[in-house]
C-alpha positions, 0 to 999 in steps of 0.5 A: 504548516509543515503537515500540510506541506508535506501532504500537498507535496506527496499528492503531487508527487504521486500525481505528477512525479518528483520531477515535475513538481517544484516549490511553487506548484506546492506553495500554491497548493498550499496557499503560501510562498516559495520563501515558506517552503524554504524556511520550513525544509531548505531544499526540495531534497529535504522535503522529498526526504521528509515525506518519504520517512512519514511514508514509511512510519505510516506503513509501519504502522499499518503493517503492525496493525494488519498483519501482527494484530492477533485475533484476525484470519488471513483471509481478513488481513488480505481483505483489509489490505484490499480495501486500504488499496481502494481507499488510496486508489480513491484518493486520486481517482474519480471512478472505478476505471481511473487510470491515475497512479496512488502510490508514491513508492511505485511512482518514484520507481521511474524517478530513483535518480532524483531520491537520495541513496537513504531513501532508495534504502528506506524503500527496499527496507519496507519492502522486506518488512512487509513480506516479513509481516505477512510471513509472520501472519501466515504463520500465525494462520497456520498456528491457529488451524487456519492453514494446514501445518504444511503450508509453504510460507514462502510460497504464500508470501510471494502470491500476496506482496506483488499485489501490493508492491505493484497495485497502482501500476495495475490499476493504471492499465486495468482499473480498480476492479481488476486489482481487487479480483486479484486480491480475492483470487489470491485469498481464495487459492490460498484457501482452497490449496492449504486451508483447513475449512475451519469456520471464520469468526463472526464480525469479521471485516468485509471479505468480498464474496467469492469472485468480485466484491459488491463495491467494485461492480 
């Protein structure tokens, strides 16, 4: 039951914002009572803390899988992140032109007064970890010959990370296709500017063609 409650709370927080979601709203989605929510979590602030902590844990595992796993090129890692953003976008949008938010951390940027200092620090730490993981992946790409030794690691990190930070906000204004276009553009620009032209391994994940991937058409 706790897992169901946290999932429902997370989805409602993303859809409506924290301030517009009550225990009654969550209880209705889960088909339980407000008293049951109080039994499991006490007040709403505790539930918010647990929802964010679960999100942080999930993201840490994803960072390790995508950015630290050996055997992937940087282009493949970028494609995996783009497809994960597409998956999360489709959780809350029925069409590619949907304008609904789909990121909890992006949504809460406008409601920081409603979350604890601990959660705010958790969001900042998550961002630092993400940049560190991307920097690690760029260094791996240099080491495996995908990128030149003189590739400016920090510059490449700064090209990639804003797409992840602000992807939900971008799709709210311009839709999914625009976000995927940005991912493929960054991937191709990095390869053109710093790539060595080394062939990519067979069986790589969907990279999208030069330009716009078929799935976004």
